[in-house]
C-alpha atoms as one frame of an Amber mdcrd trajectory, in Angstrom:
protein
   5.012  33.813  12.864   1.398  34.125  13.937  -0.947  31.237  14.487  -3.210
  30.181  11.635  -5.924  32.699  10.889  -8.371  33.532   8.110  -5.450  34.131
   5.750  -4.553  30.465   6.139  -7.940  29.303   4.841  -9.191  28.587   1.320
 -10.639  31.271  -0.935 -13.362  30.665  -3.511 -10.826  29.975  -6.276  -9.289
  27.193  -4.195 -12.679  25.614  -3.669 -13.317  25.814  -7.415 -10.041  24.056
  -8.264 -10.799  21.315  -5.751 -14.339  20.882  -7.113 -13.033  20.629 -10.693
 -10.654  17.848  -9.692 -13.455  15.819  -8.158 -15.680  16.590 -11.143 -13.127
  15.297 -13.656 -12.842  11.997 -11.799 -16.609  11.638 -11.776 -16.880  12.409
 -15.506 -14.350   9.694 -16.379 -16.408   7.150 -14.464 -19.612   8.340 -16.152
 -17.958   8.057 -19.566 -16.854   4.447 -19.115 -20.042   3.516 -17.285 -22.485
   5.050 -19.762 -20.708   4.880 -23.127 -19.528   1.988 -25.284 -19.910  -1.420
 -23.653 -20.709   0.273 -20.306 -18.521  -2.146 -18.332 -21.359  -4.646 -18.497
 -19.237  -7.793 -18.267 -17.060  -9.086 -15.478 -13.923  -9.299 -17.634 -14.205
  -5.694 -18.717 -15.217  -4.354 -15.311 -12.474  -6.072 -13.306  -9.629  -6.607
 -15.820 -10.333  -4.181 -18.658 -10.525  -7.203 -20.991  -6.735  -7.528 -20.547
  -6.277  -4.778 -23.133  -4.790  -2.032 -20.973  -1.588  -0.307 -22.101   1.618
  -0.202 -20.097   1.739   3.569 -19.453  -1.682   4.082 -17.818  -1.264   0.874
 -15.803   2.170   1.976 -14.536   0.823   5.416 -13.622  -2.131   3.777 -11.896
   0.244   1.594  -9.869   2.154   4.687  -8.765  -1.021   6.587  -7.945  -2.502
   3.634  -6.081   0.368   3.417  -3.610   1.372   7.067  -3.410  -1.659   8.047
  -1.396  -2.461  11.116   0.656  -0.659   9.294   3.464   2.547   9.502   1.443
   2.090  13.112   0.382   1.257  14.353   3.865   2.745  11.674   6.117   6.206
  11.308   4.575   7.150  15.036   4.727   5.797  15.186   8.270   7.865  12.138
   9.221  11.048  13.608   7.696  10.347  16.934   9.430  10.067  15.267  12.809
  12.587  12.412  12.590  15.051  13.173   9.808  15.983  11.522   6.528  16.839
   7.984   7.658  13.471   6.808   6.292  14.648   7.824   2.788  16.869   4.718
   2.666  13.663   2.808   1.936  14.231   3.596  -1.750  16.943   0.903  -1.750
  14.360  -1.608  -0.598  12.033  -0.449  -3.381  14.845  -0.876  -5.931  15.356
  -4.513  -4.902  11.584  -4.985  -4.823  11.283  -4.345  -8.562  13.647  -7.230
  -9.351  11.849  -9.578  -6.968   8.429  -8.833  -8.471   9.542  -9.129 -12.086
  11.601 -12.301 -11.825  10.279 -14.212  -8.822   6.526 -13.584  -8.567   5.041
 -12.006 -11.673   5.878 -14.915 -14.051   3.858 -17.273 -11.855   0.630 -15.248
 -12.037   0.865 -14.474 -15.741   1.862 -18.044 -16.569  -1.116 -19.599 -14.777
  -3.605 -17.035 -16.072  -5.453 -16.770 -12.746  -8.098 -14.091 -12.202  -6.946
 -13.223  -8.699  -3.733 -13.783  -6.814  -5.642 -15.854  -4.237  -6.828 -18.304
  -6.875  -3.155 -19.241  -7.194  -3.161 -20.521  -3.614  -5.863 -23.064  -4.370
  -3.939 -24.198  -7.445  -0.700 -24.535  -5.482  -1.946 -26.089  -2.226  -4.935
 -27.926  -3.732  -7.186 -26.884  -0.874  -9.848 -24.177  -0.854  -9.266 -23.214
   2.784  -5.879 -21.632   2.035  -7.446 -19.417  -0.609 -10.288 -18.453   1.726
  -7.995 -17.511   4.608  -5.827 -15.350   2.375  -8.834 -13.673   0.736 -10.291
 -12.889   4.148  -7.017 -11.281   5.227  -7.029  -9.130   2.097 -10.610  -7.927
   2.590  -9.984  -7.210   6.261  -6.822  -5.293   5.377  -8.678  -3.137   2.857
 -11.344  -2.349   5.449  -8.528  -1.027   7.658  -6.538   0.873   5.043  -9.327
   2.586   3.063 -10.438   4.634   6.111  -6.811   5.748   6.575  -6.622   6.810
   2.939  -9.712   8.948   3.553  -8.750  10.246   6.959  -5.502  11.950   5.961
  -6.842  14.276   3.215  -9.925  15.026   5.302  -7.652  15.999   8.184  -5.647
  18.295   5.893  -8.803  19.834   4.418 -10.013  20.555   7.916  -6.820  22.544
   8.506  -7.302  24.821   5.473 -11.079  24.981   5.018 -12.564  24.560   8.513
 -14.800  21.847   6.998 -15.072  19.031   9.496 -13.648  15.704   8.366 -16.915
  13.970   9.190 -18.600  15.949   6.401 -15.877  15.770   3.773 -15.299  11.998
   4.100 -18.785  10.889   2.925 -18.650  13.311  -0.022 -15.242  12.023  -1.135
 -16.327   8.418  -0.793 -19.582   8.991  -2.683 -17.685  10.445  -5.649 -15.163
   7.606  -5.525 -17.906   4.963  -5.389 -19.705   6.529  -8.338 -16.775   6.606
 -10.735 -15.345   3.281  -9.543 -18.704   1.532  -9.516 -19.768   2.853 -12.902
 -16.500   2.740 -14.812 -14.715  -0.334 -13.456 -10.979  -0.899 -13.832 -10.735
   1.273 -16.957 -12.150   4.251 -15.088  -9.903   3.512 -12.108  -6.765   3.390
 -14.252  -7.543   6.466 -16.347  -8.659   8.584 -13.397  -5.501   7.453 -11.610
  -3.487   8.780 -14.561  -5.293  12.148 -14.491  -5.081  12.388 -10.722  -1.394
  11.525 -10.842  -0.770  14.496 -13.134  -2.570  16.787 -10.687  -0.651  15.248
  -7.809   2.739  15.762  -9.485   1.926  19.310 -10.596   0.969  20.301  -7.062
   4.151  18.716  -5.700   6.366  20.535  -8.214   4.746  23.890  -7.410   5.302
  23.548  -3.678   8.831  22.294  -4.394   9.685  25.432  -6.402   7.847  28.037
  -4.341   9.001  26.612  -1.035  12.627  26.542  -2.164  12.411  30.176  -3.266
  10.755  31.173   0.020  13.606  29.807   2.157  16.422  31.144  -0.040  17.416
  28.191  -2.269  18.639  24.613  -2.013  21.678  25.590   0.005  19.551  27.149
   2.727  17.372  24.038   2.905  20.229  21.600   3.437  22.153  23.964   5.707
  19.160  24.307   8.024  18.538  20.560   7.889  22.152  19.770   8.758  22.156
  22.248  11.655  18.888  20.770  12.933  20.213  17.206  12.810  17.741  16.152
  10.099  20.292  14.664   7.688  20.824  11.026   8.616  21.154   7.996   6.335
  23.683   5.646   7.934  22.282   4.768  11.332  23.547   1.183  11.242  22.368
   0.240  14.710  21.035  -3.353  14.742  18.550  -2.474  17.511  15.026  -3.277
  16.200  13.541  -1.053  18.936  14.945   2.078  17.311  12.258   3.737  15.256
  14.250   4.097  12.021  17.620   2.580  11.109  19.359   1.813   7.830  18.618
  -1.916   8.204  15.003  -1.280   9.079  14.491   1.017   6.104  16.265  -1.199
   3.552  15.388  -4.729   4.728  12.089  -3.896   6.388  11.156  -1.587   3.513
  11.953  -4.298   0.982   9.784  -6.847   2.792   6.899  -4.405   3.193   6.909
  -3.086  -0.372   7.539  -6.459  -1.977   4.891  -8.101   0.162   2.386  -5.497
  -0.875   3.197  -5.126  -4.544   4.070  -8.694  -5.511   1.031 -10.631  -4.295
  -1.616  -8.128  -3.170  -4.673  -8.295  -5.417  -4.778  -4.525  -5.937  -1.489
  -4.807  -7.830  -1.843  -8.273  -9.343  -5.185  -7.256 -10.836  -3.451  -4.489
 -12.804  -0.522  -6.701 -13.792  -3.066  -9.088 -15.291  -4.903  -6.270 -17.102
  -2.083  -5.926 -19.666  -1.682  -8.361 -22.584   1.544 -10.173 -21.607   4.404
 -10.633 -19.138   6.767  -8.296 -21.000   4.323  -5.400 -20.745   3.650  -6.154
 -17.080   7.378  -6.101 -16.318   7.800  -2.752 -18.021   4.927  -1.396 -15.930
   6.695  -2.576 -12.760   9.958  -0.836 -13.751   8.129   2.437 -14.408   6.154
   2.008 -11.194   9.317   1.518  -9.109  11.078   4.506 -10.685   8.011   6.675
 -10.155   7.693   5.684  -6.507  11.364   6.520  -5.866  10.895   9.947  -7.479
   7.786  10.720  -5.434   9.397   9.644  -2.155  12.446  11.757  -3.041  10.220
  14.787  -3.613   8.323  14.187  -0.363  11.590  13.826   1.563  12.808  17.133
   0.202   9.504  18.788   1.134  10.020  17.572   4.706  13.439  19.239   4.815
  11.977  22.305   3.143   9.358  22.633   5.855  11.992  22.353   8.536  14.015
  25.162   6.928  10.897  27.328   6.673   9.749  26.672  10.251  13.228  26.498
  11.806  12.478  29.404  14.165   8.891  28.465  14.993   7.934  24.816  14.947
   4.120  24.667  14.446   3.942  21.360  16.310   5.820  22.540  19.382   3.921
  25.837  19.275   0.564  24.100  19.089  -0.400  25.762  15.789  -1.138  22.352
  14.277  -2.155  19.310  16.259  -0.445  16.544  14.277   2.488  16.248  11.896
   0.088  15.214   9.140  -1.326  18.764   9.106   2.105  20.354   8.636   2.130
  20.181   4.838  -1.283  21.835   4.492  -0.209  24.568   6.913   3.055  25.038
   4.995   1.241  25.294   1.667  -1.085  27.986   2.968   1.861  29.988   4.283
   3.850  29.728   1.043   1.085  29.766  -1.580  -1.829  31.315   0.280  -1.356
  34.723  -1.378  -1.836  33.181  -4.841  -5.494  32.221  -5.349  -5.972  28.695
  -6.654  -2.552  27.235  -5.809  -3.479  26.002  -2.322  -6.593  24.495  -3.884
  -4.449  22.771  -6.514  -2.226  21.278  -3.835  -5.149  19.980  -1.832  -6.648
  18.675  -5.068  -3.433  16.665  -5.455  -3.815  15.283  -1.939  -7.445  14.360
  -2.545  -6.574  12.883  -5.954  -3.891  10.698  -4.380  -6.382   9.456  -1.805
  -9.070   8.751  -4.398  -6.565   6.790  -6.491  -5.763   4.468  -3.604  -9.384
   4.097  -2.539 -10.738   3.389  -6.019  -8.342   0.570  -6.818  -8.898  -0.939
  -3.370 -12.675  -0.935  -3.872 -12.400  -2.422  -7.360 -10.027  -5.173  -6.230
 -12.100  -5.978  -3.149 -15.169  -6.399  -5.326 -13.276  -8.874  -7.508 -12.054
 -10.879  -4.519 -15.526 -11.085  -2.977 -16.926 -12.263  -6.305 -14.256 -14.822
  -7.233 -12.909 -16.007  -3.904 -16.069 -16.023  -1.787 -19.249 -16.027  -3.875
 -18.092 -18.441  -6.545 -16.207 -20.625  -4.078 -19.072 -21.105  -1.639 -22.342
 -20.757  -3.534 -23.924 -22.983  -6.125 -25.674 -20.091  -7.875 -23.794 -19.178
 -11.032 -23.693 -15.621 -12.320 -23.367 -14.762 -15.982 -20.950 -12.032 -17.098
 -23.527  -9.248 -16.753 -24.764 -10.391 -13.354 -21.182 -10.665 -12.113 -20.500
  -7.070 -13.142 -23.592  -5.870 -11.244 -22.548  -7.905  -8.207 -19.096  -6.268
  -8.246 -20.575  -2.765  -8.528 -22.893  -3.319  -5.559 -19.983  -4.717  -3.539
 -17.989  -1.533  -4.275 -20.755   0.608  -2.838 -21.273  -1.521   0.280 -17.582
  -1.585   1.183 -17.198   2.119   0.458 -19.847   3.226   2.910 -18.699   0.666
   5.474 -15.245   2.279   5.376 -16.753   5.741   5.866 -18.305   4.521   9.092
 -14.981   3.110  10.275 -13.189   6.354   9.423 -15.634   8.316  11.544 -14.406
   6.309  14.517 -10.803   7.409  13.941  -9.741  10.280  16.175  -6.416  11.602
  17.448  -4.379   9.494  15.015  -0.892  10.919  14.522   2.081  10.006  12.311
  -0.013   8.298   9.674   2.978   6.947   7.736   3.892   4.932  10.849   0.331
   3.837  11.603  -0.291   2.897   7.972   2.879   0.827   7.608   2.280  -0.826
  10.974  -1.296  -1.919  10.326  -0.937  -2.744   6.632   2.332  -4.507   7.438
   0.262  -7.109   9.291  -1.373  -8.247   6.081   1.592  -7.497   3.819   4.006
  -9.657   5.800   1.586 -12.521   6.381   0.405 -12.642   2.762   3.969 -12.335
   1.485   4.988 -15.233   3.703   2.106 -17.402   2.507   2.817 -16.865  -1.193
   6.561 -17.255  -0.605   5.906 -20.542   1.172   3.957 -21.779  -1.830   6.368
 -20.555  -4.482   9.701 -21.324  -2.808   9.032 -24.434  -0.708   7.720 -27.283
  -2.898   7.358 -29.520   0.170   4.955 -27.163   1.968   1.405 -28.490   2.330
  -1.908 -26.781   2.975  -1.827 -27.582   6.699   1.488 -25.778   7.125   0.209
 -22.889   5.030  -2.890 -22.409   7.185  -1.135 -22.846  10.550   1.712 -20.524
   9.558  -0.647 -17.872   8.194  -3.055 -17.849  11.124  -0.237 -17.858  13.691
   1.584 -15.034  11.938  -1.608 -13.006  11.710  -2.374 -13.456  15.408   1.157
 -12.705  16.629   1.772  -9.690  14.379  -1.699  -8.291  15.071  -1.054  -8.638
  18.793   2.250  -6.796  18.421   0.901  -4.040  16.173  -2.396  -3.376  17.913
  -0.686  -3.534  21.287   1.858  -0.958  20.127  -0.857   1.369  18.860  -2.854
   1.034  22.098   0.251   1.793  24.138   0.901   4.835  21.947  -2.679   6.089
  22.329  -2.339   5.623  26.082   0.815   7.759  26.031   3.112   4.963  27.170
   5.025   4.656  23.873   6.422   7.819  22.334   9.158   8.465  19.837  10.548
  11.891  20.739  10.931  14.162  17.725  14.259  15.714  16.872  14.887  19.083
  18.558  13.015  22.093  17.199  12.771  25.799  17.981   9.925  28.164  18.964
  11.936  31.285  19.819  10.814  33.006  16.604   7.079  32.579  17.145   5.009
  35.766  17.315   3.386  36.081  19.769   5.811  34.146  21.935   4.745  30.656
  22.950   6.007  28.023  25.307   7.202  24.813  23.611   5.028  21.752  24.121
   7.013  19.236  26.193   7.691  15.909  24.494   6.563  12.813  26.380   8.873
   9.834  26.793   8.360   6.088  26.528   7.423   4.096  29.605  10.378   1.689
  30.139   8.037  -0.963  31.591   6.259  -1.432  28.245   6.811  -4.899  26.773
   9.738  -4.675  24.293   7.674  -6.582  21.726   5.365  -3.559  21.495   8.319
  -1.246  20.934   9.693  -3.022  17.851   9.971  -0.556  14.966   7.023  -0.413
  12.587   9.472  -1.043   9.723   9.992  -4.640  10.881   6.303  -5.608  11.048
   6.127  -7.159   7.578   9.450  -8.973   8.014   8.307 -10.608  11.244   5.060
 -11.748   9.615   6.902 -13.223   6.626   9.402 -15.071   8.814   6.701 -16.595
  11.013   4.806 -17.999   8.034   7.920 -19.404   6.365   9.301 -21.075   9.502
   6.059 -22.374  11.006   4.599 -23.331   7.651   7.684 -25.377   6.764   7.869
 -27.073  10.167   4.179 -27.998  10.251   4.392 -29.316   6.687   7.351 -31.465
   7.662   5.561 -32.881  10.710   2.208 -33.520   8.989   3.613 -35.077   5.832
   5.120 -32.765   3.247   3.905 -32.523  -0.324   5.885 -34.371  -2.974   7.527
 -31.843  -5.314   6.995 -34.197  -8.248   3.234 -33.908  -7.756   3.474 -30.190
  -8.588   3.403 -28.484 -11.910   6.585 -26.343 -12.186   4.484 -23.332 -13.160
   3.151 -22.938  -9.605   6.670 -22.323  -8.293   8.888 -19.269  -8.588  11.104
 -19.500 -11.727  14.350 -20.514  -9.917  12.556 -23.275  -7.984  10.571 -24.269
 -11.070  13.814 -24.699 -13.006  15.108 -27.023 -10.254  11.884 -29.037 -10.327
  12.029 -29.430 -14.114  15.549 -30.815 -13.865  14.415 -33.172 -11.110  11.434
 -34.365 -13.131  13.604 -34.832 -16.195  15.914 -37.084 -14.217  12.873 -39.077
 -13.043  11.739 -39.425 -16.612  15.144 -40.639 -17.732  15.341 -43.228 -14.933
  11.736 -44.422 -14.905  10.725 -43.776 -18.469   7.507 -42.084 -17.274   6.745
 -38.424 -16.673   4.207 -36.961 -14.313   2.124 -34.258 -15.977   0.022 -32.219
 -13.565  -2.839 -30.519 -15.381  -4.389 -27.318 -14.049  -8.074 -26.922 -14.765
  -9.465 -23.696 -13.330  -8.597 -23.842  -9.671  -8.234 -27.623  -9.415  -4.997
 -29.508  -9.973  -5.375 -33.035 -11.356  -2.305 -35.229 -11.030  -1.222 -38.280
 -12.933  -0.853 -41.469 -10.856   2.085 -41.477  -8.489   5.229 -43.192  -9.641
   6.949 -45.910  -7.734   8.213 -44.939  -4.318  11.802 -45.612  -5.351  11.657
 -42.367  -7.303  11.669 -40.378  -4.063  15.437 -40.597  -3.949  15.473 -37.818
  -6.488
């Protein structure tokens, strides 16, 4: 197997297919931005007037979280470390139940515009909402550059176009169709891009399987290479991937992201009712499991294809995230247009994630910052313009951040580590509010800030140690004896044993640690500073099981005292009836 040459690069047909994909996305944005109501009001621009159908919303949810990182990073991770990561689908399965029955009813019942508005309703203090909104915006500023970086890195492998040129072009197109078309354009382009994404994945699935001699050859090679592993039940959190890390850590990460993150909640609220939102979540979860299953198989497929000449060990590619693009060119390169279709799928997946992030960020800046801290009121048209300008500003800011990213490897690990900071902390904050009726705003703020600081310290420290070469996770053994011309394998570095163990905790546990810190510290601080009285809360601000308990408690109070407290929610302010006699606290 020779190193990559001109045969491994795009032809004109591939460029045409890629250009058509970007053009379709742009046309959808132009259609919604220039026809009909032109997304001229805030409600239409950010929530689609709550008239969106279940199918496009579900597809958009899938597309939004199955980014280029998933398509390129997951197969590369499986190729290098085996299938233990695949156990994360169990965590995703449990996630769908948690979202539908523990979190989603709260948001739809209160009718909030953003998930962070809920926090002000629950804790009756604007600071909690502001802290959480800031974390979200900061998280998007981190993740959007990663969404861009991965497809640009892959394009560089197959086109020789430098990532610093392709990134601004991709972002400009994304800003145009997102800024012009609003949530409707985001959702419908997500649906189109998802079709392209799936088609490209199916083609590489079929052609790759044929190239290596069938399913049997794939799993035989994977078994011989030690890639088939699901039941590593070690409790050691320092091991990169274990069954417990994938299932429990995966559940906490995915639930934290998809239950309370504004990018998802915004789309849950874009459908007419709770029943439709729940159906969208079920379809979303099933779709995610299917995509991860496909990507896992592609990782094994690549190992079977490269079993005699590992491109990483041979130095043909520089990172595992370039493996899929290299594999596609080797398998499909002789058929004009197919490599372009695959890369179009990668780009489409990235655009899907970026567009919904930009749209949601614009909504958060408008509702949770501008309206919370300025006296100037915007009408519906002015609010829509404000959101569109915010999209553009954040988009180009993220391009600048991406240009600072160099030598980033194993993007699935980096992405889950860094986004796990926000996912775990936010999940803990909302869980504290929905499951602990005694928690007060002081506990919420202290727990959130502490969790953010500690988990950021852990995660950033781990990444700095990895960049310095002191933390390494050796890949599973590979072979270069079949490379032509012959090459010497690249030696794998090892981890410095003097590195602080806290930095070596698996990336899968990041979100879980953040959640636990918020729940424990938030509860303790609330207890010390004077906990809230559950009877001062409206049951609707609590998760359904806790709300049911509170209703029974309040009913008993009513029966004993003959008076009922009726909290009334007006916008983001909770007004409570006068407190009852202190003797009622025995309930």
